[in-house]
N, C-alpha and C positions, 0 to 999 in steps of 0.2 A: 482660691480666687478672691480678690477684693475689688471693690468699686472705688474709683478716685475721680476727682475733678482736676483738669489740667489748667494750671494758671499761666504757664509760659512755655515757650519752646527755646531751649538754650542753643548757643552756638555749637554746631555739630548735628542738630536736628532732632534731639530727643525732647519729648514733652516733659514738663516739670509739674509734678503734683506735690504740694506741700501739705503734709499730714501731721497729726500729733506725734507720730512715731518717726518723723523725719521726712526728708525729701525722697521722692521716688522718681526715677528717670524712665520714661516710657517711649522708646523709638516708635514713630509712626502716629503718635497722638498729637492733636492740634489744640491750640488755645481755645478754652471754652467748652471743650468736650468732656462728657462723662463717659468713662471707659471701664471695662472689666480687664484686670491685669493679673498675671501670674508672677510672683516674685521669683527671680532667678538667682540673684546674689544679694546678700545683705551685708553692708559694711556698718561701721560704727555710727556714721552720720548720714548715710544715704543708702538707697537700695536701687538695684537695676531690675526692671520688670519687662515682661513680654506682653504686648497688646493682644488680648484674646478677643475682645468684642467692643465695638463702638456702640454705646447705649444712647448717647445724644451727640449727633454729629455737628461739627462746625459748618456754617454756611459756605465756608471756603474750601471744604473738602470736595474732591472731584475724582473721577475715575482716571487712571493713568492712560495717556494717549497711546502708549506703546508698551512693549515688554519692558519690565523694570530690571535693571542690572545693578549689581552692588555699587553703592555710592550715590544712587538716586534717592536721597532721603526725602525729597519734596515732590516725588512723582504724584502724590495724592493731594497736593495743594495747588489751587489755581495760581497761575503765574503772577498776576499783579499782587496777590496776597503774599507770595513768596518774596518778592522784592521788598515789600513793606516790612515783612518779618525780618529780613536781613538788615534793613536799616535800623530797626529796633534793637537787634542784637549788637550792631556796631555801637550805637549810642550807649547801650547798657555796659558793654565792655570798657568803653572809654571812661565812663563814670565810675565803674566798680574797680577796675584795675589801675587806670590812669588818674583817678580822682579829678577828672577834667569835667567841671560842672557845666560850662557853657561854651563848648567849641562851636565854631561857625559851620554848621552842617548845610550843605547844598542838597537839593532834591536828588534822590538816587536815580541812576540811569539804568534802565532795563536793557537786556540784550535784545537786539533786533530779532533774534531767533532763540526760542527756548529749547529747541531740539535740533539735532543734526547740525550743530555749529562747530564741532571740533575738527581741526585739520590734522590731528595726530592721535593715534591709538596705540597704546602699549598693552599687550596681552602676555600672560604667563602660560608656559607649556609644562605639563607634568609627565609627559610621555603618552598620555591618553586624552587629556582635556586641554583645550586652549581657551583661556578666558581671564576673568578677574579673580583676584584673591578674595575669598569670602570673609565673613565677620570673624572667623576664628584665626585669621591671619596666616592660615596654612593651606586650606583647601582651595583648589582652583575650580571656579564655577564656569562651566561651559558658556560661551557667548557666541551664538550664531550670527548675530548682528548687534551693533551698539546704537541705541537710539540717540546718543549724544554725538556720534560721529557723522561726518558728511557722507552723502550717498556714494561717491566714488570709493571711499575707504571700505564701506560695507560691501560694495560690489566685488572688490578685489578680495576681501576677507572670505566671501563665499567661494570664490575661485580657489583660494589658498586651501580652504578646508577640503575641497574636492581633489586637491593635488597631494596625495599621500607621500609621494617622493619628496616634496618640498619640506613637509613637516618632519620627515626622518632625518633631515640635516640639522634639526634643532635638538639639542640635548635636554633631558628633563631638568627643570630648574632654570632654563634660559628663557629669554623673552623674545617676542615677535613684535616689531615696531613697524607701523604703517604711517606714512606721512604724505600729505597731499598739498600740491599747489596747482592752481589752474594752468600755469605754464608748463609744469613738468608731469602732471598726473600724479599717480601714487607710486612712491618708492617704498621698498620693503627692506627691513633688516631682519634676517633670520638668525637669532642667537646673538645679535649685536646691533648697534645703531646703524641706520642707513648710511651709505657712503656717497661722496660726491658733492656737487654744488646744486642748490636749488635757487629759483628766482621767486622772491616774495614782493608783492606790490601792496603798499599800505600808506595812507596819509600823504599821498602825492610822491612817494618814494618808490623806486624800483631797486631792490637790493639783491645781491648775490650772497647767499647764506649757506654755510656748511650744513649738510643734511644731518649731522650729528650734534649741531649746536642748538641751544634753546631758542625758540621763537614763539611769539604769541599763538595760542591755539584757537582763539575765538577772534578772528580778524575784524569782523563787523563791529563788535563791541570795543575791541582794542582801538579801532580807528576813532571812536567817539572819545575815548580817554585821551588819545594823542592830540585830537583837535582841541580839547579843553586845556591840555598841558601847554600846547603851543601859545594859546592866548595868555596863559598865566605866567609865562616866562619871558614875555616880551621885555626888551630893555636890558637883558643880561648879555654880556659880551664875552666873558671867559667862564667856561663850564668845566666842572670836575665831576665825572660820571663814575660812581662806584657801582660794582656789579653790572658793568656796562653791557655784557653780552655781546651781541653783534653790532652795538652802537646805536640802536634805534632811537632812544630818547635823546641822545646827543645830536643826532641828525635832525630831529624835529626841532630841537633848540636852535640849530643853525638856520632852519627855515624862519625862526622867529627873530633872527638877527645876531646870534652868537658868532663870534669871530674865531675863537680858539676852544678846542676841546681836549681834555686829558682824561683818559679812562683806564680803569683797572678791571680785570676779569681773569678768572682762573682757567677757563677753557681756552686752550691754544687755538683750536679751530675757529672759535668765535672771535678771538682777537684777530686772527688772520683775515676773517671776513670783514671785520670793522675797519681794518687798515685799508683793505682793497676798496671798499665802498667809499671811504673818505677820500682816497686818491681819485677815484672815478668822479666824485662830485666836486672836487677842488676845495675840500674843507681842510683847514689847518688843524690837524689832530695828532695826538700822541697816545697810542693805545699800548698798554703793557700787560703781559701775562703774569699776574701776581695777585695774592689775596688782597681783599679790601683794606686790611689792616696795615699793609706794607706801603706806606706813603713814602715817596722819594724825599731825601734829606732837604732838597731845595724845591719844595713844591710852590709853584707860582700861585699867588692869591687868585681866587676865583669868586665872582659875585654870586654864582649859583652852584650848589652841590646837588646832584641827583643821586638818590639812594633807592635801589630796587632790590632789596635782599630776599632770600628765600623765606619760607614760613617761620624759621627760627628768629627772624628779625635781625636787628643790628647787634653785633658783639659789643661787650663792654668797651673794648679798645676803639671801635669805630665811633661809638657814641661820644667817647672822650675826645677823639680827634675832631669831631664836629664842634664840640663845645670849645676846644682850644683854638682851632683855626677860625671859628666864628664867621663863616660866610654870611653875607647880608641876606641870602635867601636859600631855603632848602626845599626841594621837591621830593617828597617821600612817597614812593609807590609801594604799596603793601598788599600781600595776599594772605596775611595773618593778622586779623584784627586784635587778637589777644596780645601778640608781641608788639604790634603797633601801639597799643595803649600803654604798655610798659615803657617803650622807647619815648613816646611823646611826654610821658610824665617827667622824664629826665631832661629832655630837650626844652620843655616849657619853662625851665628855670632861667633860660636866656632868650627863648624865642616865643613869639606869639603865634597862635594858630590862625592863619588868615582864612582858610577854608578846608573842609573835609568833604569829599564826595565819593559815594559808593558807585562802582560800576560792576554790574553783575556779569562777569566774564564766564561764570560756571553755573548756568541755570540748572535746576533740578537737583543740584548737589549742595552740600553745606557751605561751599566756598564762594568767595567773592573778592574783588579787588577794590582798593581805595587809592585816591590821589589826595594827598595832604600837602598844602602849601604853608610854609612857615617863613617868618621874617624876624630878623634880629631886633630885639627890643631897643 
């Protein structure tokens, strides 16, 4: 055992101790704490350790409000301090990876709820246990209820656990998915995604959405981001929406005055939902089921491109397409601050960063969302 001082908490949630023998990463430790740790793995330039005892606690340390499940890396940190820490991590990543010294940061936006905010829960079944995958990426940790998920999902999860016949229909290695909307209640997918259509209401929109298509999981915080997005894209007339999903951001751009929308998305059910909702709202839109790299040969010019990629960020080809087509404005919605930093480093050769704002879609976990607005130099 050794004692170390924690100087930082990196993106992912591990405390960082810088010692004469190298960097030590300590999950569960907070900035300013003195802790006793056990070294688990030692690499050439860093080591990974287990927190044994907190000798000097941070004033921001707190007792978890509910049972902690895998992924809740900040259950021991008071929520305002968590949001401030995530803002620090975002700024650090943009400086270290993107070499962006003075981007225009707006104040971070906390989630209206720090627990019971998720409207979708995905659990793994190994034949005996139903829950989350543990730190070893193999073992299933039983979850009786999830403190991040909304009450109706937890209520149905308890019923499902009591229904032995239902779980017998799930093969070991398959997933159980529960998804909730106020209009439809909880729908369940046993060994597969839920089926059918759901009604989602957000940002003044009522949308019919395929149950197996992606939709925002923290609606109250997503609404805050969408309201900010609406204000920042006013004046745009033609919109190109990459990774468009069910069309949500394009529809909000239409609320702000956009007249035409063109979108690309690889999920066929999401594209079908986007087309149906555009028709219902009378929006001129062309949605196609294709990868974001597959631009049509005669792509009409658009004054706003929206990109909302997965955590891997933009591919080389998408970044190159943005630079070649050079729309006057880009709205970049990101759930991966490290890949955002990499992408902005390249886009900033032609674009100025007008604003970056963090929205904490995923309280108590390592993750968060950002909205970055760029304009052509």
